[in-house]
Wavefront OBJ file of the C-alpha trace (Angstrom):
o trace
v -83.770 -41.079 103.013
v -85.484 -42.498 106.068
v -83.862 -41.338 109.303
v -82.833 -43.524 112.213
v -81.021 -43.068 115.510
v -77.225 -42.701 115.302
v -75.485 -42.422 118.651
v -72.002 -42.636 120.147
v -72.106 -44.697 123.323
v -69.755 -46.015 126.005
v -72.254 -48.627 127.239
v -73.076 -50.443 124.012
v -74.066 -53.690 125.714
v -76.795 -51.954 127.728
v -78.065 -50.138 124.629
v -78.291 -53.403 122.690
v -80.152 -55.153 125.534
v -82.594 -52.255 125.803
v -83.310 -52.263 122.051
v -83.921 -56.015 122.079
v -86.193 -55.862 125.115
v -88.237 -53.007 123.652
v -88.742 -54.898 120.400
v -89.612 -58.227 122.053
v -89.194 -59.316 125.697
v -88.232 -62.847 124.673
v -87.608 -64.877 121.549
v -84.908 -65.761 119.046
v -82.246 -63.182 118.090
v -79.468 -63.478 115.481
v -76.114 -61.706 115.725
v -74.296 -61.136 112.407
v -70.560 -60.401 112.279
v -67.309 -61.285 110.554
v -64.740 -63.591 112.149
v -62.475 -60.736 113.255
v -65.379 -59.134 115.144
v -66.765 -62.326 116.722
v -65.283 -61.744 120.193
v -66.402 -58.124 120.124
v -69.898 -59.182 119.032
v -70.097 -61.570 121.994
v -69.067 -58.817 124.401
v -71.556 -56.207 123.169
v -74.424 -58.705 123.226
v -73.627 -60.285 126.601
v -76.358 -58.392 128.475
v -79.147 -59.705 126.265
v -78.500 -63.054 127.957
v -80.133 -61.657 131.109
v -83.429 -61.862 129.195
v -85.191 -64.952 127.948
v -83.596 -65.074 124.496
v -82.199 -67.740 122.254
v -79.170 -66.303 120.432
v -77.733 -67.517 117.124
v -74.468 -66.169 115.678
v -74.220 -65.876 111.896
v -70.487 -65.581 111.222
v -69.039 -64.483 107.891
v -65.388 -64.716 106.776
v -63.444 -61.451 106.895
v -63.183 -61.407 103.102
v -66.902 -62.054 102.553
v -68.194 -61.193 99.086
v -71.491 -59.339 99.314
v -73.760 -60.990 96.775
v -77.101 -62.788 96.432
v -75.602 -66.026 97.726
v -73.981 -64.603 100.862
v -77.184 -62.904 102.046
v -78.950 -66.284 102.063
v -77.295 -67.128 105.394
v -79.466 -64.375 106.857
v -82.529 -64.817 104.643
v -82.719 -68.584 105.211
v -81.911 -68.516 108.929
v -84.559 -69.946 111.267
v -88.033 -68.535 110.730
v -88.568 -67.674 114.391
v -85.659 -65.179 114.318
v -87.388 -61.806 114.280
v -84.628 -59.456 115.368
v -81.058 -59.152 114.043
v -78.012 -57.381 115.445
v -75.269 -56.466 112.986
v -71.850 -55.953 114.555
v -68.828 -54.607 112.679
v -68.544 -52.495 109.576
v -69.793 -51.849 106.107
v -69.947 -55.476 104.979
v -72.334 -56.593 107.706
v -74.521 -53.495 107.329
v -74.806 -54.091 103.581
v -75.551 -57.803 103.994
v -78.378 -57.046 106.409
v -79.847 -54.304 104.220
v -79.786 -56.548 101.151
v -81.303 -59.428 103.124
v -84.329 -57.269 104.027
v -85.225 -57.093 100.343
v -85.959 -60.831 100.532
v -87.098 -61.244 104.130
v -88.771 -58.636 106.314
v -87.173 -58.129 109.728
v -86.010 -55.454 112.161
v -82.357 -54.923 113.028
v -79.854 -52.633 114.701
v -76.188 -51.998 113.923
v -73.223 -51.762 116.278
v -69.978 -50.264 115.006
v -66.520 -50.426 116.536
v -65.144 -48.197 113.795
v -65.678 -44.494 113.003
v -66.244 -45.319 109.331
v -69.919 -44.449 109.681
v -70.525 -44.208 105.945
v -69.779 -47.877 105.597
v -71.744 -49.128 108.540
v -75.116 -47.681 107.914
v -76.302 -44.115 107.579
v -75.396 -43.584 103.938
v -76.339 -46.947 102.516
v -78.628 -44.964 100.271
v -81.473 -46.293 98.185
v -79.736 -45.169 95.001
v -76.650 -47.023 93.797
v -74.581 -46.193 90.733
v -75.940 -49.040 88.623
v -78.896 -50.413 90.541
v -81.698 -49.546 92.911
v -83.136 -51.734 95.628
v -85.633 -51.085 98.412
v -84.735 -52.284 101.877
v -85.614 -51.819 105.524
v -83.454 -49.270 107.330
v -81.971 -50.212 110.732
v -83.765 -49.116 113.897
v -80.539 -47.653 115.258
v -76.774 -47.434 114.806
v -74.584 -47.365 117.911
v -70.918 -46.384 117.587
v -68.563 -47.550 120.328
v -66.894 -44.488 121.860
v -63.749 -46.590 122.409
v -63.029 -46.387 118.678
v -61.655 -42.880 119.325
v -58.636 -44.453 121.023
v -57.455 -46.103 117.795
v -56.592 -44.654 114.403
v -58.221 -47.430 112.392
v -61.093 -46.105 110.336
v -60.383 -42.400 110.746
v -58.600 -42.158 107.390
v -61.761 -43.495 105.809
v -63.802 -40.945 107.743
v -61.693 -38.074 106.369
v -62.294 -39.360 102.833
v -66.021 -39.562 103.489
v -66.127 -35.994 104.824
v -64.305 -34.639 101.774
v -66.704 -36.629 99.602
v -69.645 -34.953 101.305
v -68.111 -31.525 100.696
v -67.939 -32.312 96.965
v -71.473 -33.697 97.013
v -72.820 -30.535 98.662
v -70.968 -28.381 96.125
v -72.636 -30.260 93.278
v -76.005 -30.109 95.020
v -75.671 -26.329 95.330
v -74.700 -26.047 91.651
v -77.709 -28.128 90.575
v -79.941 -26.065 92.845
v -78.858 -22.907 91.012
v -79.789 -24.627 87.762
v -83.266 -25.863 88.669
v -84.098 -25.063 92.308
v -84.406 -28.739 93.160
v -83.362 -28.505 96.821
v -84.455 -26.486 99.849
v -81.890 -23.750 100.349
v -82.196 -23.679 104.155
v -81.370 -27.399 104.446
v -78.599 -27.016 101.902
v -77.117 -24.141 103.904
v -77.112 -26.205 107.128
v -75.443 -29.162 105.375
v -72.795 -26.915 103.888
v -71.993 -25.169 107.168
v -71.667 -28.424 109.107
v -69.321 -29.933 106.534
v -67.207 -26.773 106.319
v -66.980 -26.697 110.126
v -65.711 -30.285 110.068
v -63.092 -29.546 107.439
v -61.907 -26.250 108.957
v -58.469 -25.596 107.488
v -58.203 -29.246 106.447
v -56.295 -30.424 109.523
v -58.642 -33.047 110.982
v -56.544 -34.525 113.770
v -58.996 -34.266 116.690
v -60.599 -37.718 116.527
v -63.211 -37.204 119.232
v -64.389 -33.931 117.728
v -64.425 -35.418 114.219
v -66.540 -38.372 115.309
v -69.014 -36.188 117.177
v -69.306 -33.808 114.220
v -69.987 -36.532 111.659
v -72.633 -38.115 113.898
v -74.299 -34.708 114.257
v -74.174 -34.347 110.468
v -75.664 -37.821 109.998
v -78.603 -36.920 112.232
v -79.272 -33.704 110.287
v -82.155 -33.633 107.821
v -80.732 -33.828 104.318
v -82.106 -34.104 100.805
v -80.526 -37.095 99.143
v -79.620 -37.340 95.494
v -77.358 -39.498 93.348
v -74.332 -37.200 93.193
v -71.334 -37.534 90.898
v -69.337 -38.236 94.054
v -71.494 -41.223 94.995
v -71.481 -42.564 91.458
v -67.734 -42.070 91.027
v -66.970 -43.712 94.381
v -69.136 -46.684 93.465
v -67.511 -46.870 90.038
v -63.988 -46.971 91.496
v -65.061 -49.963 93.545
v -66.759 -51.633 90.578
v -63.507 -51.490 88.618
v -61.513 -52.530 91.726
v -59.359 -49.432 91.522
v -59.319 -49.265 95.319
v -60.848 -51.556 97.923
v -61.505 -49.270 100.883
v -64.593 -47.059 100.943
v -62.644 -44.148 102.409
v -59.887 -44.451 99.795
v -62.380 -44.531 96.932
v -64.266 -41.549 98.341
v -61.034 -39.603 98.864
v -59.727 -40.283 95.348
v -63.038 -39.579 93.605
v -63.465 -36.336 95.586
v -59.969 -35.118 94.673
v -60.537 -35.964 90.994
v -63.943 -34.261 90.917
v -62.614 -31.115 92.608
v -60.005 -30.806 89.847
v -62.584 -31.579 87.146
v -65.200 -29.173 88.501
v -62.569 -26.444 88.673
v -61.589 -27.092 85.047
v -65.241 -26.898 83.955
v -65.877 -23.670 85.840
v -62.634 -22.081 84.615
v -63.880 -21.945 81.016
v -64.717 -18.253 80.641
v -66.647 -18.347 77.405
v -68.625 -21.487 76.769
v -71.183 -21.852 74.019
v -73.455 -24.768 73.366
v -71.653 -27.311 71.219
v -72.869 -30.466 69.537
v -73.200 -32.811 72.521
v -70.662 -35.579 72.806
v -71.668 -39.071 71.787
v -73.197 -40.246 75.063
v -73.564 -43.797 73.762
v -69.779 -44.013 73.354
v -69.415 -42.971 76.994
v -71.863 -45.710 77.953
v -69.762 -48.235 76.026
v -66.616 -47.038 77.778
v -68.277 -47.302 81.193
v -69.485 -50.804 80.371
v -65.934 -51.851 79.495
v -64.483 -50.229 82.602
v -66.971 -51.702 85.036
v -68.036 -54.977 83.398
v -71.628 -53.779 83.686
v -73.996 -54.461 80.787
v -74.283 -51.460 78.479
v -78.073 -51.801 78.531
v -77.984 -51.261 82.303
v -76.006 -48.052 81.867
v -77.834 -46.722 78.803
v -81.180 -46.751 80.646
v -79.840 -43.877 82.773
v -79.721 -41.605 79.706
v -82.885 -42.693 77.873
v -84.758 -39.667 79.239
v -81.772 -37.356 79.330
v -82.549 -33.746 78.524
v -80.666 -30.482 78.282
v -82.246 -27.064 78.695
v -80.353 -24.248 76.924
v -81.121 -21.928 79.834
v -78.827 -24.069 82.011
v -75.856 -22.841 80.011
v -76.940 -19.242 80.657
v -77.316 -19.974 84.393
v -73.927 -21.705 84.381
v -72.326 -18.542 82.982
v -74.140 -16.380 85.536
v -72.921 -18.338 88.566
v -69.649 -19.684 87.159
v -67.351 -17.324 89.072
v -69.190 -17.779 92.375
v -69.016 -21.555 92.103
v -65.396 -21.406 90.941
v -64.544 -19.478 94.123
v -66.273 -22.131 96.232
v -64.492 -25.099 94.635
v -61.159 -23.235 94.787
v -61.633 -22.770 98.554
v -62.119 -26.514 98.978
v -59.099 -27.199 96.759
v -56.940 -24.875 98.874
v -57.476 -27.191 101.850
v -56.699 -30.407 99.978
v -53.073 -30.616 101.072
v -54.039 -30.583 104.763
v -56.986 -32.930 104.187
v -54.850 -35.486 102.345
v -52.155 -35.233 104.999
v -54.762 -35.822 107.734
v -56.069 -38.933 105.965
v -52.595 -40.338 105.358
v -51.487 -39.801 108.974
v -54.316 -42.081 110.055
v -53.181 -44.837 107.646
v -50.773 -47.463 108.921
v -48.602 -47.016 105.802
v -49.212 -43.219 105.634
v -50.813 -43.655 102.207
v -48.064 -45.672 100.544
v -50.632 -48.221 99.313
v -52.453 -45.584 97.275
v -49.449 -45.233 95.010
v -49.307 -48.986 94.514
v -52.958 -49.933 94.162
v -54.526 -47.750 91.536
v -54.017 -46.708 87.941
v -54.391 -42.929 87.559
v -55.133 -43.317 83.849
v -58.162 -45.439 84.718
v -59.241 -42.773 87.215
v -59.132 -40.177 84.425
v -61.069 -42.462 82.084
v -63.730 -42.981 84.731
v -64.255 -39.282 85.377
v -64.365 -38.335 81.671
v -66.993 -40.997 80.995
v -69.073 -40.324 84.104
v -71.851 -38.148 82.660
v -74.316 -40.903 81.572
v -74.790 -41.862 85.217
v -75.342 -38.461 86.812
v -77.898 -35.650 87.044
v -78.803 -33.932 83.752
v -77.522 -30.542 84.921
v -74.577 -31.740 87.002
v -71.306 -29.933 86.220
v -70.168 -33.266 84.742
v -73.084 -33.277 82.281
v -72.718 -29.577 81.508
v -69.108 -30.325 80.529
v -70.459 -32.475 77.671
v -72.375 -29.467 76.335
v -69.344 -27.213 76.683
v -67.193 -29.656 74.767
v -65.017 -30.449 77.800
v -63.741 -33.963 78.417
l 1 2 3 4 5 6 7 8 9 10 11 12 13 14 15 16 17 18 19 20 21 22 23 24 25 26 27 28 29 30 31 32 33 34 35 36 37 38 39 40 41 42 43 44 45 46 47 48 49 50 51 52 53 54 55 56 57 58 59 60 61 62 63 64 65 66 67 68 69 70 71 72 73 74 75 76 77 78 79 80 81 82 83 84 85 86 87 88 89 90 91 92 93 94 95 96 97 98 99 100 101 102 103 104 105 106 107 108 109 110 111 112 113 114 115 116 117 118 119 120 121 122 123 124 125 126 127 128 129 130 131 132 133 134 135 136 137 138 139 140 141 142 143 144 145 146 147 148 149 150 151 152 153 154 155 156 157 158 159 160 161 162 163 164 165 166 167 168 169 170 171 172 173 174 175 176 177 178 179 180 181 182 183 184 185 186 187 188 189 190 191 192 193 194 195 196 197 198 199 200 201 202 203 204 205 206 207 208 209 210 211 212 213 214 215 216 217 218 219 220 221 222 223 224 225 226 227 228 229 230 231 232 233 234 235 236 237 238 239 240 241 242 243 244 245 246 247 248 249 250 251 252 253 254 255 256 257 258 259 260 261 262 263 264 265 266 267 268 269 270 271 272 273 274 275 276 277 278 279 280 281 282 283 284 285 286 287 288 289 290 291 292 293 294 295 296 297 298 299 300 301 302 303 304 305 306 307 308 309 310 311 312 313 314 315 316 317 318 319 320 321 322 323 324 325 326 327 328 329 330 331 332 333 334 335 336 337 338 339 340 341 342 343 344 345 346 347 348 349 350 351 352 353 354 355 356 357 358 359 360 361 362 363 364 365 366 367 368 369 370 371 372 373 374 375 376 377 378 379 380
């Protein structure tokens, strides 16, 4: 994925003015935000008024639905607007990225929350059910003042755990087919493990600095089971917060991966009916089956993968067990950052639907993912 500057700053307004001036010394600039962030957006853009700019605010409701219609406010804004500033969180970042598929422009993002996943760096070019090409932001600035409040840190913990699961799967796939560079994979893994430590992630400043460092590290992107599962939980409205969905999908996948790797003697079975899994996913997510089935049209399975799976099974089982051993502290850390200490998670989601989602996940993931290998071992 294309890289861009990600920086924690205590002088956001000066950074924004500098970015604008470097792009164009004068002209028309648009500032995009939700209603709850309007005052903040005005404060972080106040210094651009010292230059010869015309400024237009594009304000969205707090409960904005991100769709083709909502992005038109940006796409159809005045033609002489050449530079956009997105202020807030995931919604604004996604609206701007989607708008660039219809109208070419440059933009930067300003976040007053530590939920970096939502605001920009990991808006990847691969979604669970769709792909779209867009222009990446020139920069993402995170307000250092967000460290003084808990809001968003629970989501950050969920994102970090999600990355740990993603890296585990990436390492597994790399053993199967050597798809990734081992040196980059090793750096990713070490940085994530350093962040997690023993699972107690209560130092907000350190956590924020570590995730920004991780974001700026060169990484090889792929559509992991974690990304797909997180997206799926949102598609079926199981949870509504990105951090919650990442946390729940990571916990479920850790348990599932452990179950797969705990099978001592696995032989190649008649593969499960993948089309039935596609039908189940279509029902769960209200996505057309034809959209899902295209992901498995070229699906393949190499018998040697089962041999490699057996060879590395114990090593990988040890790795996933180490992550699992820290889950209690990780979950506690996330819940302590939540205003209701996680009470809403017991009210909002159906665990049976979570199980259905994970057992039907394989049509959407890598051919030699542990989730796909489970099909060939007769698991799930």
